[in-house]
TIVEXZA-484864 format. One line per field, with one value per atom (N, C-alpha, C): residue in three letters; atom name; y, z, x. Coordinates in steps of 0.2 Angstrom, whole numbers. Example, Ala and Ser with C-alpha at 12.3 -4.5 7.8 and 13.67 -1.06 7.14 Angstrom:
! TIVEXZA-484864
r: c(ALA:ALA:ALA:SER:SER:SER)
a: c(N:CA:C:N:CA:C)
Y: c(-28:-22:-16:-11:-5:0)
Z: c(39:39:39:35:36:39)
X: c(66:62:66:64:68:64)
! end
This chain:
! TIVEXZA-484864
r: c(UNK:UNK:UNK:UNK:UNK:UNK:UNK:UNK:UNK:UNK:UNK:UNK:UNK:UNK:UNK:UNK:UNK:UNK:UNK:UNK:UNK:UNK:UNK:UNK:UNK:UNK:UNK:UNK:UNK:UNK:UNK:UNK:UNK:UNK:UNK:UNK:UNK:UNK:UNK:UNK:UNK:UNK:UNK:UNK:UNK:UNK:UNK:UNK:UNK:UNK:UNK:UNK:UNK:UNK:UNK:UNK:UNK:UNK:UNK:UNK:UNK:UNK:UNK:UNK:UNK:UNK:UNK:UNK:UNK:UNK:UNK:UNK:UNK:UNK:UNK:UNK:UNK:UNK:UNK:UNK:UNK:UNK:UNK:UNK:UNK:UNK:UNK:UNK:UNK:UNK:UNK:UNK:UNK:UNK:UNK:UNK:UNK:UNK:UNK:UNK:UNK:UNK:UNK:UNK:UNK:UNK:UNK:UNK:UNK:UNK:UNK:UNK:UNK:UNK:UNK:UNK:UNK:UNK:UNK:UNK:UNK:UNK:UNK:UNK:UNK:UNK:UNK:UNK:UNK:UNK:UNK:UNK:UNK:UNK:UNK:UNK:UNK:UNK:UNK:UNK:UNK:UNK:UNK:UNK:UNK:UNK:UNK:UNK:UNK:UNK:UNK:UNK:UNK:UNK:UNK:UNK:UNK:UNK:UNK:UNK:UNK:UNK:UNK:UNK:UNK:UNK:UNK:UNK:UNK:UNK:UNK:UNK:UNK:UNK:UNK:UNK:UNK:UNK:UNK:UNK:UNK:UNK:UNK:UNK:UNK:UNK:UNK:UNK:UNK:UNK:UNK:UNK:UNK:UNK:UNK:UNK:UNK:UNK:UNK:UNK:UNK:UNK:UNK:UNK:UNK:UNK:UNK:UNK:UNK:UNK:UNK:UNK:UNK:UNK:UNK:UNK:UNK:UNK:UNK:UNK:UNK:UNK:UNK:UNK:UNK:UNK:UNK:UNK:UNK:UNK:UNK:UNK:UNK:UNK:UNK:UNK:UNK:UNK:UNK:UNK:UNK:UNK:UNK:UNK:UNK:UNK:UNK:UNK:UNK:UNK:UNK:UNK:UNK:UNK:UNK:UNK:UNK:UNK:UNK:UNK:UNK:UNK:UNK:UNK:UNK:UNK:UNK:UNK:UNK:UNK:UNK:UNK:UNK:UNK:UNK:UNK:UNK:UNK:UNK:UNK:UNK:UNK:UNK:UNK:UNK:UNK:UNK:UNK:UNK:UNK:UNK:UNK:UNK:UNK:UNK:UNK:UNK:UNK:UNK:UNK:UNK:UNK:UNK:UNK:UNK:UNK:UNK:UNK:UNK:UNK:UNK:UNK:UNK:UNK:UNK:UNK:UNK:UNK:UNK:UNK:UNK:UNK:UNK:UNK:UNK:UNK:UNK:UNK:UNK:UNK:UNK:UNK:UNK:UNK:UNK:UNK:UNK:UNK:UNK:UNK:UNK:UNK:UNK:UNK:UNK:UNK:UNK:UNK:UNK:UNK:UNK:UNK:UNK:UNK:UNK:UNK:UNK:UNK:UNK:UNK:UNK:UNK:UNK:UNK:UNK:UNK:UNK:UNK:UNK:UNK:UNK:UNK:UNK:UNK:UNK:UNK:UNK:UNK:UNK:UNK:UNK:UNK:UNK:UNK:UNK:UNK:UNK:UNK:UNK:UNK:UNK:UNK:UNK:UNK:UNK:UNK:UNK:UNK:UNK:UNK:UNK:UNK:UNK:UNK:UNK:UNK:UNK:UNK:UNK:UNK:UNK:UNK:UNK:UNK:UNK:UNK:UNK:UNK:UNK:UNK:UNK:UNK:UNK:UNK:UNK:UNK:UNK:UNK:UNK:UNK:UNK:UNK:UNK:UNK:UNK:UNK:UNK:UNK:UNK:UNK:UNK:UNK:UNK:UNK:UNK:UNK:UNK:UNK:UNK:UNK:UNK:UNK:UNK:UNK:UNK:UNK:UNK:UNK:UNK:UNK:UNK:UNK:UNK:UNK:UNK:UNK:UNK:UNK:UNK:UNK:UNK:UNK:UNK:UNK:UNK:UNK:UNK:UNK:UNK:UNK:UNK:UNK:UNK:UNK:UNK:UNK:UNK:UNK:UNK:UNK:UNK:UNK:UNK:UNK:UNK:UNK:UNK:UNK:UNK:UNK:UNK:UNK:UNK:UNK:UNK:UNK:UNK:UNK:UNK:UNK:UNK:UNK:UNK:UNK:UNK:UNK:UNK:UNK:UNK:UNK:UNK:UNK:UNK:UNK:UNK:UNK:UNK:UNK:UNK:UNK:UNK:UNK:UNK:UNK:UNK:UNK:UNK:UNK:UNK:UNK:UNK:UNK:UNK:UNK:UNK:UNK:UNK:UNK:UNK:UNK:UNK:UNK:UNK:UNK:UNK:UNK:UNK:UNK:UNK:UNK:UNK:UNK:UNK:UNK:UNK:UNK:UNK:UNK:UNK:UNK:UNK:UNK:UNK:UNK:UNK:UNK:UNK:UNK:UNK:UNK:UNK:UNK:UNK:UNK:UNK:UNK:UNK:UNK:UNK:UNK:UNK:UNK:UNK:UNK:UNK:UNK:UNK:UNK:UNK:UNK:UNK:UNK:UNK:UNK:UNK:UNK:UNK:UNK:UNK:UNK:UNK:UNK:UNK:UNK:UNK:UNK:UNK:UNK:UNK:UNK:UNK:UNK:UNK:UNK:UNK:UNK:UNK:UNK:UNK:UNK:UNK:UNK:UNK:UNK:UNK:UNK:UNK:UNK:UNK:UNK:UNK:UNK:UNK:UNK:UNK:UNK:UNK:UNK:UNK:UNK:UNK:UNK:UNK:UNK:UNK:UNK:UNK:UNK:UNK:UNK:UNK:UNK:UNK:UNK:UNK:UNK:UNK:UNK:UNK:UNK:UNK:UNK:UNK:UNK:UNK:UNK:UNK:UNK:UNK:UNK:UNK:UNK:UNK:UNK:UNK:UNK:UNK:UNK:UNK:UNK:UNK:UNK:UNK:UNK:UNK:UNK:UNK:UNK:UNK:UNK:UNK:UNK:UNK:UNK:UNK:UNK:UNK:UNK:UNK:UNK:UNK:UNK:UNK:UNK:UNK:UNK:UNK:UNK:UNK:UNK:UNK:UNK:UNK:UNK:UNK:UNK:UNK:UNK:UNK:UNK:UNK:UNK:UNK:UNK:UNK:UNK:UNK:UNK:UNK:UNK:UNK:UNK:UNK:UNK:UNK:UNK:UNK:UNK:UNK:UNK:UNK:UNK:UNK:UNK:UNK:UNK:UNK:UNK:UNK:UNK:UNK:UNK:UNK:UNK:UNK:UNK:UNK:UNK:UNK:UNK:UNK:UNK:UNK:UNK:UNK:UNK:UNK:UNK:UNK:UNK:UNK:UNK:UNK:UNK:UNK:UNK:UNK:UNK:UNK:UNK:UNK:UNK:UNK:UNK:UNK:UNK:UNK:UNK:UNK:UNK:UNK:UNK:UNK:UNK:UNK:UNK:UNK:UNK:UNK:UNK:UNK:UNK:UNK:UNK:UNK:UNK:UNK:UNK:UNK:UNK:UNK:UNK:UNK:UNK:UNK:UNK:UNK:UNK:UNK:UNK:UNK:UNK:UNK:UNK:UNK:UNK:UNK:UNK:UNK:UNK:UNK:UNK:UNK:UNK:UNK:UNK:UNK:UNK:UNK:UNK:UNK:UNK:UNK:UNK:UNK:UNK:UNK:UNK:UNK:UNK:UNK:UNK:UNK:UNK:UNK:UNK:UNK:UNK:UNK:UNK:UNK:UNK:UNK:UNK:UNK:UNK:UNK:UNK:UNK:UNK:UNK:UNK:UNK:UNK:UNK:UNK:UNK:UNK:UNK:UNK:UNK:UNK:UNK:UNK:UNK:UNK:UNK:UNK:UNK:UNK:UNK:UNK:UNK:UNK:UNK:UNK:UNK:UNK:UNK:UNK:UNK:UNK:UNK:UNK:UNK:UNK:UNK:UNK:UNK:UNK:UNK)
a: c(N:CA:C:N:CA:C:N:CA:C:N:CA:C:N:CA:C:N:CA:C:N:CA:C:N:CA:C:N:CA:C:N:CA:C:N:CA:C:N:CA:C:N:CA:C:N:CA:C:N:CA:C:N:CA:C:N:CA:C:N:CA:C:N:CA:C:N:CA:C:N:CA:C:N:CA:C:N:CA:C:N:CA:C:N:CA:C:N:CA:C:N:CA:C:N:CA:C:N:CA:C:N:CA:C:N:CA:C:N:CA:C:N:CA:C:N:CA:C:N:CA:C:N:CA:C:N:CA:C:N:CA:C:N:CA:C:N:CA:C:N:CA:C:N:CA:C:N:CA:C:N:CA:C:N:CA:C:N:CA:C:N:CA:C:N:CA:C:N:CA:C:N:CA:C:N:CA:C:N:CA:C:N:CA:C:N:CA:C:N:CA:C:N:CA:C:N:CA:C:N:CA:C:N:CA:C:N:CA:C:N:CA:C:N:CA:C:N:CA:C:N:CA:C:N:CA:C:N:CA:C:N:CA:C:N:CA:C:N:CA:C:N:CA:C:N:CA:C:N:CA:C:N:CA:C:N:CA:C:N:CA:C:N:CA:C:N:CA:C:N:CA:C:N:CA:C:N:CA:C:N:CA:C:N:CA:C:N:CA:C:N:CA:C:N:CA:C:N:CA:C:N:CA:C:N:CA:C:N:CA:C:N:CA:C:N:CA:C:N:CA:C:N:CA:C:N:CA:C:N:CA:C:N:CA:C:N:CA:C:N:CA:C:N:CA:C:N:CA:C:N:CA:C:N:CA:C:N:CA:C:N:CA:C:N:CA:C:N:CA:C:N:CA:C:N:CA:C:N:CA:C:N:CA:C:N:CA:C:N:CA:C:N:CA:C:N:CA:C:N:CA:C:N:CA:C:N:CA:C:N:CA:C:N:CA:C:N:CA:C:N:CA:C:N:CA:C:N:CA:C:N:CA:C:N:CA:C:N:CA:C:N:CA:C:N:CA:C:N:CA:C:N:CA:C:N:CA:C:N:CA:C:N:CA:C:N:CA:C:N:CA:C:N:CA:C:N:CA:C:N:CA:C:N:CA:C:N:CA:C:N:CA:C:N:CA:C:N:CA:C:N:CA:C:N:CA:C:N:CA:C:N:CA:C:N:CA:C:N:CA:C:N:CA:C:N:CA:C:N:CA:C:N:CA:C:N:CA:C:N:CA:C:N:CA:C:N:CA:C:N:CA:C:N:CA:C:N:CA:C:N:CA:C:N:CA:C:N:CA:C:N:CA:C:N:CA:C:N:CA:C:N:CA:C:N:CA:C:N:CA:C:N:CA:C:N:CA:C:N:CA:C:N:CA:C:N:CA:C:N:CA:C:N:CA:C:N:CA:C:N:CA:C:N:CA:C:N:CA:C:N:CA:C:N:CA:C:N:CA:C:N:CA:C:N:CA:C:N:CA:C:N:CA:C:N:CA:C:N:CA:C:N:CA:C:N:CA:C:N:CA:C:N:CA:C:N:CA:C:N:CA:C:N:CA:C:N:CA:C:N:CA:C:N:CA:C:N:CA:C:N:CA:C:N:CA:C:N:CA:C:N:CA:C:N:CA:C:N:CA:C:N:CA:C:N:CA:C:N:CA:C:N:CA:C:N:CA:C:N:CA:C:N:CA:C:N:CA:C:N:CA:C:N:CA:C:N:CA:C:N:CA:C:N:CA:C:N:CA:C:N:CA:C:N:CA:C:N:CA:C:N:CA:C:N:CA:C:N:CA:C:N:CA:C:N:CA:C:N:CA:C:N:CA:C:N:CA:C:N:CA:C:N:CA:C:N:CA:C:N:CA:C:N:CA:C:N:CA:C:N:CA:C:N:CA:C:N:CA:C:N:CA:C:N:CA:C:N:CA:C:N:CA:C:N:CA:C:N:CA:C:N:CA:C:N:CA:C:N:CA:C:N:CA:C:N:CA:C:N:CA:C:N:CA:C:N:CA:C:N:CA:C:N:CA:C:N:CA:C:N:CA:C:N:CA:C:N:CA:C:N:CA:C:N:CA:C:N:CA:C:N:CA:C:N:CA:C:N:CA:C:N:CA:C:N:CA:C:N:CA:C:N:CA:C:N:CA:C:N:CA:C:N:CA:C:N:CA:C:N:CA:C:N:CA:C:N:CA:C:N:CA:C:N:CA:C:N:CA:C:N:CA:C:N:CA:C:N:CA:C:N:CA:C:N:CA:C:N:CA:C:N:CA:C:N:CA:C:N:CA:C:N:CA:C:N:CA:C:N:CA:C:N:CA:C:N:CA:C:N:CA:C:N:CA:C:N:CA:C:N:CA:C:N:CA:C:N:CA:C:N:CA:C:N:CA:C:N:CA:C:N:CA:C:N:CA:C:N:CA:C:N:CA:C)
Y: c(186:186:190:193:199:200:208:211:217:220:224:230:226:231:232:237:237:235:233:235:239:241:246:240:241:237:243:240:246:244:240:238:234:234:229:221:216:213:211:218:216:221:219:221:224:224:228:232:238:242:239:238:238:244:247:252:250:253:251:247:242:239:241:241:245:238:239:232:234:240:240:235:231:227:219:213:208:207:203:205:196:199:195:187:182:177:174:181:181:188:191:195:193:188:184:178:177:171:177:181:186:189:193:194:188:182:175:175:175:176:181:187:191:192:192:189:184:178:174:173:179:183:188:192:199:200:194:196:200:202:209:218:218:221:228:232:239:242:244:246:252:256:266:270:275:283:278:272:269:271:273:273:265:263:254:251:252:249:242:242:231:228:226:223:223:227:229:226:228:226:217:215:208:205:207:204:204:208:207:205:204:199:192:190:184:181:184:182:179:179:175:172:169:165:166:164:163:167:172:179:175:176:174:182:177:183:184:189:188:189:192:197:192:187:182:186:193:193:195:195:192:199:203:209:207:202:199:205:211:217:218:219:223:231:232:240:240:243:245:252:257:259:267:273:275:282:278:283:280:273:269:268:265:263:257:252:245:240:240:234:231:225:223:225:229:230:240:242:249:252:253:257:262:266:271:268:263:262:256:255:252:246:242:235:233:226:223:219:217:213:205:204:197:195:190:187:188:186:187:181:176:172:164:165:163:159:158:156:151:150:143:142:134:128:134:137:138:148:149:158:159:167:170:170:165:167:175:179:184:189:195:201:208:212:216:223:227:236:241:244:246:253:261:269:271:269:276:278:280:288:291:293:294:300:307:313:315:318:322:317:317:312:308:302:294:289:285:280:274:274:271:264:258:249:248:243:241:236:229:223:221:216:214:205:201:197:190:185:179:175:175:172:175:183:185:183:183:181:175:170:163:163:164:169:171:175:177:177:173:168:165:166:163:155:153:142:141:143:140:140:147:151:146:142:138:130:131:121:123:127:126:127:128:132:125:119:114:112:108:101:108:113:117:120:118:122:130:135:139:141:140:141:147:148:156:156:162:162:168:167:174:174:179:179:184:182:186:188:193:194:192:189:189:191:196:204:204:196:198:202:205:212:207:209:206:207:204:205:211:217:221:221:224:226:229:233:236:230:227:223:215:211:207:200:196:190:186:185:180:176:176:174:172:171:165:159:159:153:152:149:148:149:152:150:144:144:137:135:143:141:142:141:138:142:143:145:153:157:165:166:162:162:154:154:150:149:144:144:139:137:135:133:127:126:127:131:129:129:123:124:130:133:138:138:135:135:131:135:133:131:129:129:131:138:140:134:133:129:127:135:135:133:139:138:135:130:131:134:139:143:142:143:142:148:147:155:155:160:162:161:158:158:158:167:169:174:176:184:187:194:198:197:198:197:192:187:179:172:174:169:168:163:166:162:155:149:146:145:137:132:129:120:118:115:113:116:125:128:129:131:140:147:148:156:160:159:165:160:155:150:155:154:154:161:164:170:174:172:173:171:165:162:167:169:174:180:183:189:186:181:182:182:179:176:185:187:195:200:199:205:202:193:194:194:196:195:204:209:213:219:220:223:228:234:239:239:238:241:237:232:228:226:231:232:238:236:241:245:252:254:257:256:259:263:270:276:278:278:279:284:284:290:287:292:288:286:279:275:269:272:263:259:254:246:242:237:233:227:219:215:209:207:204:198:192:187:186:183:186:181:174:170:173:173:176:182:186:192:194:198:201:209:210:218:220:228:230:236:244:248:253:257:260:265:269:270:277:279:288:292:295:302:305:308:315:318:323:327:324:317:316:313:317:316:315:312:314:304:306:299:294:287:282:276:276:272:267:261:257:251:248:243:236:231:226:219:216:209:204:198:192:187:183:178:171:166:161:155:150:145:141:140:138:142:145:151:146:144:140:135:134:129:130:140:142:144:146:149:142:134:130:127:129:129:133:139:145:148:144:149:155:156:163:169:168:169:173:166:167:171:170:172:181:184:190:193:192:191:193:190:191:196:197:202:210:211:215:216:211:214:217:213:214:222:225:229:237:234:240:235:235:230:236:231:236:236:232:234:242:242:247:254:254:257:267:272:276:283:286:291:295)
Z: c(448:445:444:436:436:439:439:441:440:442:441:443:449:457:458:464:466:474:477:483:487:492:498:505:507:515:518:522:528:535:538:542:542:546:545:546:552:549:548:547:546:542:535:532:525:520:514:509:510:503:498:497:488:485:480:475:470:465:459:456:461:459:462:455:456:459:466:470:467:463:459:454:450:446:447:442:445:444:445:448:444:442:437:441:441:443:444:441:442:449:447:454:462:460:465:467:464:466:472:467:469:476:479:483:490:487:492:495:491:493:497:497:500:505:506:511:516:516:517:521:514:516:524:522:527:531:528:535:534:531:533:524:524:515:516:516:514:505:507:499:502:499:502:495:497:494:488:490:485:489:486:490:491:494:492:496:492:495:498:500:505:501:495:488:486:487:485:493:498:501:501:502:503:496:490:484:488:489:490:494:502:508:502:501:497:494:491:489:494:502:506:509:507:512:512:511:516:521:519:521:525:532:535:538:541:539:548:552:560:563:563:564:560:559:554:551:548:544:537:533:527:525:528:525:527:528:528:530:534:538:545:547:553:554:560:561:566:566:575:570:577:576:584:585:590:589:584:585:582:582:579:586:591:598:596:594:592:593:595:599:606:606:614:616:615:620:619:625:625:620:617:612:610:616:620:623:625:630:624:631:627:627:620:615:621:622:625:619:617:612:611:606:604:599:599:589:590:585:588:585:593:592:594:598:598:609:609:614:611:606:603:597:597:590:582:583:577:575:577:576:570:569:564:559:552:550:546:546:543:545:543:547:543:542:538:541:538:542:537:533:529:535:533:535:530:533:531:532:538:539:546:544:548:547:556:554:561:560:568:569:579:580:584:580:584:584:591:590:584:586:579:582:573:578:576:583:581:582:579:575:578:581:583:580:577:574:578:579:580:579:570:568:568:569:572:579:581:591:592:588:586:585:578:578:582:585:590:596:598:604:604:613:613:615:610:610:617:624:626:630:631:629:627:620:616:617:622:625:632:634:637:637:631:630:626:625:619:623:622:622:628:631:633:631:632:630:636:631:635:636:639:641:637:637:633:634:639:640:638:636:635:639:642:648:646:645:642:650:650:656:654:659:659:654:653:648:642:639:632:630:635:635:639:633:633:637:644:651:648:647:642:649:650:654:652:655:652:656:660:665:661:661:657:662:657:659:663:668:672:677:681:686:690:694:701:701:700:700:694:690:683:685:681:683:679:683:683:677:674:671:665:660:652:647:651:646:648:652:648:648:651:652:649:642:636:635:634:636:630:628:624:625:624:623:616:618:610:612:608:609:609:615:613:609:606:598:594:590:586:577:577:568:565:560:556:553:554:548:543:540:533:530:533:529:534:539:544:546:547:551:556:561:568:569:576:579:588:591:598:599:601:603:608:613:617:617:622:620:627:625:631:635:628:632:635:632:633:635:636:639:645:649:656:661:656:662:658:659:655:658:653:657:662:669:672:676:675:680:685:693:695:694:696:693:693:699:698:694:692:689:680:678:673:670:676:673:674:677:673:667:667:658:654:653:649:650:657:655:650:654:647:638:637:629:627:631:630:630:636:631:624:623:613:609:611:607:604:609:608:608:608:607:603:606:605:595:593:589:582:584:578:577:584:583:574:573:565:569:569:572:565:562:557:560:555:558:553:554:548:547:536:533:529:526:526:519:519:513:514:520:519:520:519:518:520:527:528:529:528:529:531:538:540:543:544:546:552:556:561:569:565:567:568:560:562:567:570:569:574:580:585:584:585:587:591:594:598:599:604:600:608:609:615:616:619:622:620:619:616:623:622:625:627:634:635:629:626:624:617:614:608:605:602:599:591:589:582:581:574:571:568:571:570:567:563:558:554:555:552:551:545:542:541:547:547:544:540:538:539:540:543:539:539:536:541:542:543:540:538:536:540:545:552:555:554:557:562:557:560:566:567:568:576:575:583:586:581:585:592:588:591:596:596:601:608:605:610:609:613:609:612:617:621:615:613:606:602:599:594:600:602:606:608:610:612:604:598:590:589:592:589:594:602:605:601:600:596:591:587:583:581:586:587:589:593:600:593:588:585:578:575:568:567:568:565:557:554:546:543:548:544:550:555:560:557:560:557:563:562:568:569)
X: c(390:381:381:380:376:367:369:359:358:354:351:352:353:356:363:368:374:369:375:375:380:376:382:382:387:386:385:380:378:383:386:391:394:399:404:402:397:394:387:382:376:373:371:366:371:365:366:360:364:358:358:352:351:349:353:351:351:345:344:339:336:330:324:315:310:307:305:301:294:290:285:283:287:289:290:291:293:302:300:310:312:319:321:321:321:324:332:336:342:344:339:341:336:331:327:333:338:343:350:351:356:354:347:343:345:341:343:352:355:363:364:363:363:358:353:351:352:356:358:367:369:377:376:370:371:368:361:354:350:353:348:348:339:342:338:341:339:335:331:329:325:327:326:322:316:315:312:308:301:294:291:283:281:279:276:269:263:260:261:255:256:259:255:256:263:266:275:277:275:280:280:272:272:274:274:277:285:288:296:300:293:294:294:291:288:296:300:306:310:307:313:310:301:299:290:286:281:276:274:273:265:267:263:256:251:245:244:248:249:243:237:235:225:228:221:216:216:213:213:217:220:223:224:228:236:238:244:249:246:255:251:253:252:255:257:258:263:270:273:272:270:269:267:269:267:259:259:252:247:244:238:239:241:239:235:239:235:243:249:252:251:256:254:258:263:270:271:273:275:278:274:278:283:284:287:293:293:297:304:306:314:312:311:314:319:319:325:328:334:336:331:328:327:326:323:320:315:309:301:301:294:292:298:305:307:305:299:299:294:293:290:294:292:298:296:291:291:289:297:297:296:297:298:306:305:309:313:306:310:306:308:301:304:299:301:297:301:296:296:292:291:289:290:292:288:281:275:274:276:276:284:286:291:295:293:296:297:301:304:310:310:316:312:314:312:316:317:321:325:330:333:332:333:330:340:339:346:347:349:354:358:359:364:363:370:370:373:369:370:373:374:379:389:389:394:396:392:391:396:392:394:401:402:411:416:414:416:419:414:416:419:426:431:427:435:434:433:433:433:426:421:415:412:415:408:409:416:415:411:410:407:400:400:392:389:393:391:389:380:376:372:371:368:362:355:350:347:346:342:332:330:322:319:315:316:308:305:299:293:290:283:277:278:272:267:261:254:251:247:244:234:233:227:222:223:217:221:223:226:234:235:242:247:256:259:263:265:268:275:273:281:285:291:296:303:304:311:316:314:319:319:324:325:319:316:314:316:319:323:321:316:313:316:319:320:316:312:308:305:305:302:293:289:284:279:275:270:266:263:259:261:260:264:256:252:247:249:251:249:260:263:270:273:270:273:279:283:290:292:301:301:306:312:320:323:331:332:340:342:350:354:359:363:365:369:373:368:366:360:362:363:365:356:357:353:351:340:338:337:340:340:348:351:358:362:362:366:371:370:377:374:381:380:379:373:371:372:376:373:368:361:357:351:353:351:351:344:343:338:341:340:334:329:321:317:318:316:318:328:331:330:326:325:333:330:334:341:346:351:344:345:340:349:342:348:352:352:356:351:355:353:350:349:347:355:359:367:368:371:377:373:365:364:363:362:363:370:375:381:384:381:382:379:374:371:372:374:379:384:389:393:392:388:387:384:381:376:381:388:395:395:397:400:393:387:384:382:384:379:384:389:395:395:396:396:397:402:407:402:399:395:389:386:381:378:373:369:366:362:358:355:349:345:339:343:339:336:328:322:323:321:318:312:305:305:304:299:301:306:310:314:311:316:310:316:312:321:318:321:318:323:325:328:328:333:331:331:326:323:328:330:335:341:347:352:354:348:348:344:345:341:341:333:334:332:334:330:328:325:324:326:330:330:322:321:315:315:309:308:312:314:316:311:312:307:307:301:300:304:303:304:297:294:286:287:292:291:287:287:280:283:282:285:281:278:274:276:275:280:277:275:272:274:273:275:273:278:277:280:278:283:283:288:291:290:286:281:278:283:277:273:275:273:269:266:262:257:253:248:249:256:259:260:261:264:258:253:249:243:244:242:247:252:260:258:255:255:246:242:234:233:237:236:238:241:245:238:234:229:223:221:215:219:225:227:228:229:229:223:216:210:208:211:206:208:216:218:215:212:209:202:200:190:193:198:196:198:204:206:212:205:209:214:222:228:231:224:226:223:217:214:213:216:218:222:219:221:223:227:231:225)
! end
């Protein structure tokens, strides 16, 4: 298909850099079709070196699905930042492998980050492919996984703060409180709801137990899957530059981040736009998420916060 842009593969399994496409104007139908095809094939797109405002980012992300108003303030964007102080998570600590909102039946379909301010030495964002994980898993392992479900759990403290830890959330006894510790189940072998591509759909952060298994048996099986999913040779590490724009498939890929090292004091101020046509259903399913986001908006409005 003829397009106005070029493609450069970022890694063997994940990602394409889009070169020569101006995101400030209207994108042609032909280019939209090509972008969607590339998104479904490579699961992550990178555009570099364009100064983009919120409207530019929202417009581009909207090519791939319905943009969510995550903070429920009409702004359709939030921030992932180590200088704004407005996140539910420790933005200097390690962020374990996960796909956002996979603790509900209505996860984010896609995510986007734009480097509005990046300077100095900052951690990279890492990506692993659930699609490659399925393709790479040994046949014997896939046979054992057929029909199994993973229980994914997110934990919030009563003060509306996400219960963040560098240790994987895998309690020996699953918490009974489904309000602060809401959960859902997914097939371990999960067909992508839009493309049908098979995914190895467990993650290090939220997957707490294989349904019907005891703790030790479940943990052993998770570790087998994690060895396949997070094989270092197939991880893509994105080292941020000013004005980088990433958009990725939140179901086909997982993301993580290493901790800020001692003395690593660069600025990492990333504007986030998400895709979720079922965002209101997600908030109804996990009402503490709504309460937590409203609490954060009242305490320090993310869309207008300054450093």
